[in-house]
C-alpha positions as CSV (number, residue, x, y, z in Angstrom):
1,Q,-32.8,-37.7,38.7
2,G,-29.3,-37.1,37.3
3,Q,-26.7,-39.8,37.0
4,L,-22.9,-39.5,36.6
5,V,-20.9,-42.4,35.2
6,E,-17.1,-42.4,35.3
7,S,-14.8,-44.3,33.0
8,G,-11.2,-44.4,32.0
9,G,-9.5,-45.6,35.2
10,G,-6.9,-48.4,35.3
11,L,-3.3,-49.3,36.0
12,V,-0.5,-47.1,34.8
13,Q,3.2,-46.8,35.5
14,P,4.6,-43.7,37.2
15,G,5.1,-40.9,34.7
16,G,2.2,-42.2,32.6
17,S,-1.1,-40.6,31.6
18,L,-4.8,-41.4,31.8
19,R,-7.9,-39.6,30.8
20,L,-11.0,-40.0,32.9
21,S,-14.5,-39.3,31.6
22,C,-17.7,-38.6,33.4
23,A,-20.9,-38.9,31.4
24,A,-23.9,-37.1,32.8
25,S,-27.4,-38.3,32.0
26,G,-31.0,-37.9,33.1
27,S,-30.7,-34.2,33.9
28,S,-29.2,-31.1,32.5
29,F,-25.8,-30.6,34.0
30,S,-24.8,-27.7,31.7
31,G,-25.8,-25.2,34.4
32,L,-23.8,-26.9,37.1
33,N,-20.2,-26.8,38.3
34,M,-18.5,-30.1,37.7
35,A,-15.6,-31.5,39.8
36,W,-13.4,-34.4,40.4
37,Y,-12.6,-35.8,43.9
38,R,-10.5,-38.7,44.9
39,Q,-10.2,-41.0,47.9
40,A,-7.0,-43.0,48.6
41,P,-7.1,-46.0,51.0
42,G,-7.4,-44.9,54.6
43,K,-7.8,-41.2,53.6
44,Q,-10.7,-38.8,53.4
45,R,-12.1,-37.9,50.0
46,E,-10.4,-34.8,48.7
47,F,-11.2,-32.2,46.1
48,I,-8.8,-32.1,43.1
49,A,-10.3,-30.1,40.3
50,L,-13.3,-28.0,39.4
51,I,-14.7,-26.5,36.2
52,T,-17.6,-24.0,36.5
53,R,-20.5,-23.7,34.1
54,D,-18.6,-20.7,32.6
55,G,-15.4,-22.8,32.0
56,S,-13.3,-21.4,34.9
57,T,-11.1,-24.0,36.5
58,A,-9.5,-24.6,39.9
59,Y,-7.1,-27.3,41.1
60,V,-5.6,-28.5,44.3
61,A,-1.9,-27.7,44.5
62,S,-0.8,-31.3,44.3
63,V,-2.2,-31.8,40.8
64,K,-1.9,-28.4,39.3
65,D,0.2,-28.4,36.1
66,R,-0.2,-32.2,35.8
67,F,-4.0,-32.6,35.6
68,T,-6.4,-30.7,33.3
69,I,-10.2,-30.6,33.7
70,S,-12.4,-29.9,30.8
71,R,-16.0,-30.2,29.8
72,D,-18.0,-30.8,26.6
73,S,-21.4,-29.4,27.3
74,A,-22.9,-30.7,24.1
75,K,-22.0,-34.3,25.2
76,N,-22.8,-33.6,28.9
77,T,-19.3,-35.0,29.7
78,V,-16.5,-33.8,31.9
79,Y,-12.9,-35.0,31.5
80,L,-9.8,-35.2,33.7
81,Q,-6.6,-35.5,31.7
82,M,-3.9,-36.8,34.1
83,N,-0.2,-36.6,33.1
84,S,3.0,-37.3,34.9
85,L,1.2,-39.6,37.3
86,K,2.7,-40.5,40.6
87,V,2.3,-43.4,43.0
88,E,0.5,-41.1,45.4
89,D,-2.2,-40.4,42.8
90,T,-3.5,-43.9,43.4
91,A,-7.1,-43.5,44.5
92,V,-10.7,-44.0,43.5
93,Y,-11.7,-41.0,41.5
94,Y,-15.2,-39.6,41.7
95,C,-17.1,-37.2,39.5
96,N,-19.2,-34.6,41.2
97,A,-21.8,-32.1,40.0
98,G,-23.7,-29.2,41.6
99,N,-23.3,-25.6,42.7
100,S,-22.4,-26.3,46.2
101,R,-19.1,-27.8,47.2
102,P,-19.2,-30.6,47.0
103,G,-22.2,-30.8,44.7
104,E,-25.2,-33.0,45.3
105,Y,-24.5,-35.5,42.5
106,W,-21.8,-38.2,42.7
107,G,-20.7,-40.9,40.4
108,Q,-19.8,-44.4,41.5
109,G,-16.1,-43.9,41.2
110,T,-13.3,-45.3,39.0
111,Q,-10.0,-46.8,40.3
112,V,-6.7,-45.3,39.3
113,T,-3.6,-47.3,40.3
114,V,-0.2,-45.9,39.6
115,S,2.5,-48.6,40.1
116,S,5.6,-50.0,38.5
């Protein structure tokens, strides 16, 4: 059974930056696509970024040019660097893994709050 554990969330002011990490354990995730989703209060969970096993990336338009997804296969870890954060980026951020969309593995989520 694979497990995903997110970290790095917190409170940040508008315009600030955060880096989320997602550590995978218990299974080999190197052959899987990895993604980040988020869910704001009262809204559905939405896809925001994907990195394939080959390193190709894709982003939802609202975060493109502000967020960067990357992975370190040796550490079985995926990252989400978030810059120029906006109030509307406030949400619980979830790590996801699998070759479907969404994949079958989910983390427990980490809260990101952007507020002055």
